[in-house]
Residue, then its C-alpha position, 0 to 999 in steps of 0.5 A: x220448253x222452248x229453244x232459245x232460237x225459238x224464243x227470239x223468233x216468237x218474241x221478235x214475229x209479237x214485237x212486230x206485229x205489235x200495233x203502238x198507239x203511235x203507229x199511225x204518226x209514224x207510218x205517216x213520216x215514213x210514207x212522207x219521206x221525213x223518217x226511216x228504218x236505220x239498221x240499229x233496231x231505231x227510227x231516224x231522221x231522214x229530212x233535212x230540216x225536220x220539226x219539232x213535232x219530228x223530233x219527238x215523235x222519234x225519241x217517243x218511237x226510239x225510246x218504246x222501242x227500245x224499252x221493248x228490246x231491253x226486255x225481249x232480249x232479256x226474255x230471248x237470253x240475246x245481248x241488246x245489241x244482237x236484238x236491236x241488229x235483227x230487228x231493224x233487218x226485220x223492219x228494213x224487210x218490212x219497209x214499204x216500197x218508197x220507204x226509207x232505209x238505212x244501208x250498211x254504209x249509214x246512207x239513206x235510200x229508198x226502198 
């Protein structure tokens, strides 16, 4: 039987390795500097004048992430906000050079 922390890490690893259908568009938006990874595990809009399509992409990605985080947090027996923060940290670590990430002050910076 897996310990709680091992189970959490396993679930997080599966989350990070999964490649949802919207990854291509999300990767493009990231590489163009339109969106970035927030501290809370969700995608945020960086550009000052986002298109409706970009807003829809971010909403879709974040809804899917939230559903996955809720299931994963429950499976790992951790609070949702703890899971979101840990996922945010991992997603920021995995961000490519030149992509935007949110710093502790809520400001966007390129990695």
